[in-house]
C-alpha angles and dihedrals in degrees: 000000000000090000090052091051091048092048092047093047094048092047092049093048091045090053092049091050090055101039100038097062091047091050092049090048092051091048090050091050091048091051091048092050091050091050092050092047090051092050095049095040093102088061101036095047098063092039092053091051093046098046101027087219121150110280092234092058091048090050092052093047092049092049090050090048091052091049091050090049090053090051093050093047091048090051092050093048089057089065125079093247092048091048090052092050091048091054091047094052092043090054094051097039090054089058096051099032111035093184093057095083092051093050091046093051092049092053091046091052092056104029107020133078094252105157090205093059113115088212095060112033105008123131124230118240141165115234135194104215094185099051136288092284093057116102091211115102131184130201108243143171114235105225102170142014118208129213092246092057097260123132134220110212137182115219109199122211121230138273089011108052093183091074126059146103136294118225133182109212139176118249094255089064096051128070112186114216106195089166090070115081117229092233092054092050091051090051091059091047092051089048091051092246099321111140095025091123089066090062093066092236090157088077090066093044092052092047092051092050091052 
């Protein structure tokens, strides 16, 4: 009887672990599709009435048109004239829409080639937030090095690495780990620390103890 309960329980949990992520993914895709359809409705509505084409085809064509527009605008911005116009519009949009600059900077941090972005060119490091004598370490992204030797680091929170805290620490509290790839560090943060042993963090712990 106990074996049957164990088998039934394991099978049920195994099925949930397979089906639940797929269900959540489908719900997320459905939500994303509904959001996109709501955003492009002002364009798709008149086109559907004018052409009498199936709404799905109109939605796809509008999305393709938007993507092509983004490509064309990106190509123009890469030119001197386009760069000048971008700066001109940025300057005036900031006056009339104060939140525009914040939204623009957020998108550039995640999608742009901003060399100051911790998600593009940051360096992994281990930090001791409570002083060099503390045995507690935290995985951090080194975002800036100061002339006096201090570091500015970003300590992500798991499982969401896009949120966290900014600290300014002396060099004795920061151990750079250029041998650890940024992607691998983020994987352990998303997994709430799982897989950290594969990063050979013990080398830093042993060095600090010596």
